[in-house]
C-alpha positions in Angstrom: 116.8 87.9 68.9 115.1 91.3 69.3 115.3 94.0 66.7 113.8 97.5 66.9 114.0 99.4 63.6 114.5 103.1 63.1 111.1 104.7 63.6 111.0 108.5 63.7 113.7 109.7 66.2 114.5 106.3 67.6 117.8 104.6 66.8 117.6 101.0 65.6 119.0 98.5 68.1 119.2 94.7 68.5 119.8 92.2 71.2 120.2 88.4 71.4 119.7 86.0 74.3 120.4 82.4 74.9 119.2 80.3 77.9 119.5 76.6 78.7 118.2 74.8 81.7 119.1 71.3 82.7 117.4 69.1 85.5 118.7 66.0 87.1 116.3 63.8 89.1 118.3 62.5 92.1 115.5 60.2 93.3 114.0 59.9 96.7 115.9 60.1 100.0 114.4 57.4 102.1 111.2 58.5 103.7 112.4 62.1 104.2 112.1 63.4 100.6 109.9 62.0 97.8 112.1 63.6 95.2 115.3 65.5 94.9 116.2 67.6 91.8 119.4 69.5 90.9 118.6 72.3 88.4 121.2 74.3 86.5 120.5 77.3 84.3 122.8 79.1 81.9 122.0 82.5 80.5 124.0 84.9 78.2 123.0 87.9 76.1 124.5 90.6 74.0 123.7 93.8 72.1 125.3 93.8 68.6 124.2 97.4 67.9 125.8 98.7 71.1 128.6 100.8 69.5 126.9 101.5 66.2 125.9 105.1 65.5 127.6 108.3 66.5 129.1 109.2 69.8 126.4 110.0 72.3 123.8 108.7 69.9 124.7 104.9 69.9 122.1 102.3 68.8 121.5 101.0 72.3 118.2 99.7 73.6 116.2 101.5 76.3 117.1 100.2 79.7 113.9 98.2 80.2 114.5 96.3 76.9 118.3 95.8 77.2 120.5 93.2 78.7 120.1 93.1 82.4 120.4 91.0 85.5 118.6 91.2 88.8 115.1 90.1 89.7 113.0 87.0 90.1 115.1 84.6 87.8 118.6 85.9 87.6 120.6 87.4 90.5 117.6 87.1 92.8 119.2 89.1 95.7 119.1 92.2 93.6 116.2 94.3 92.5 114.9 93.8 88.9 117.2 95.2 86.3 119.8 96.2 88.8 122.7 95.5 86.4 122.4 96.7 82.7 124.9 96.8 79.9 125.9 95.4 76.5 126.5 91.8 77.6 125.6 89.4 80.4 126.3 85.9 81.6 124.6 84.2 84.5 124.7 80.7 86.1 122.1 79.5 88.5 122.1 76.3 90.5 119.2 75.0 92.6 118.8 72.0 94.9 115.1 71.1 95.2 113.4 68.6 97.5 109.8 67.5 97.9 109.3 66.5 101.5 107.4 63.3 102.2 105.6 65.2 104.9 102.8 67.5 103.5 100.8 69.3 106.2 99.5 72.1 104.0 96.3 70.2 102.9 95.2 70.2 106.6 95.9 73.9 107.4 93.0 76.4 107.5 92.3 78.0 104.1 94.7 75.6 102.4 92.2 72.8 103.2 89.7 74.5 100.8 92.0 73.9 97.8 93.9 71.1 96.2 97.6 71.4 97.3 99.2 68.2 95.8 102.9 69.1 96.6 105.3 71.6 98.1 109.1 71.8 97.8 112.0 73.4 99.6 114.8 75.0 97.5 118.3 76.3 98.1 119.9 78.2 95.3 122.8 80.3 94.2 123.3 82.7 91.2 126.6 83.9 89.8 126.8 86.4 87.0 128.0 89.7 85.5 127.0 92.4 83.1 129.7 94.3 81.1 129.9 96.9 78.4 131.6 94.4 76.0 130.9 90.8 75.1 134.1 89.3 76.2 134.1 86.0 78.1 137.2 86.8 80.1 135.6 90.2 81.2 132.2 88.6 82.0 133.9 86.0 84.3 135.8 88.7 86.4 134.3 90.4 89.4 131.1 88.4 89.1 128.1 89.1 91.4 126.6 86.3 93.4 123.5 85.7 95.4 122.2 82.8 97.4 119.0 81.9 99.2 116.2 79.6 100.0 112.6 79.2 98.8 109.5 77.3 99.5 107.2 76.5 96.6 103.8 74.8 96.4 101.1 74.1 93.9 97.6 75.2 94.6 94.9 74.3 92.1 97.5 73.9 89.3 99.3 77.2 90.0 102.8 77.2 91.4 103.3 79.8 94.3 106.8 80.8 95.1 108.2 82.5 98.2 112.0 83.2 98.2 114.6 85.0 100.2 117.9 85.9 98.6 121.0 87.6 100.0 124.1 89.2 98.4 126.9 91.3 99.7 124.9 94.5 98.8 121.3 93.7 99.5 118.6 91.1 100.1 115.2 90.5 98.5 112.1 88.6 99.6 
């Protein structure tokens, strides 16, 4: 829950968000992959104050603080905050594998650091933003993106590189 009270000339507004992630360990795949994981993420959000206030002076959050999709975690093929509105729903599915083969520790520059693992990922995102919180509306004309990634851990920090595509644009 986020609430911004009326301070000066600002209208009060509120938003809520819910997110749940689930992970299933699929085990090893022979000597090819040490580990396989299926990851699912569900996200939904709404703006209860959206239609409060007077016409043209509704109690809506500023665009940067409102409900939006696009960016690093939701609808990855679209720029950050590409879709904004009163409500959103988004589903993400990832298939992650950790190859048994790990050459990074022997590459120049990487050999100076501890690189215990790397993984390859394929993913898809499906979601929608609308100007009303209605599940039927949110599940019509949904946007989708898909892509691939490679991630690795260096000295305890996870580094991600991803490429995502959609019917409109692509993002690296």
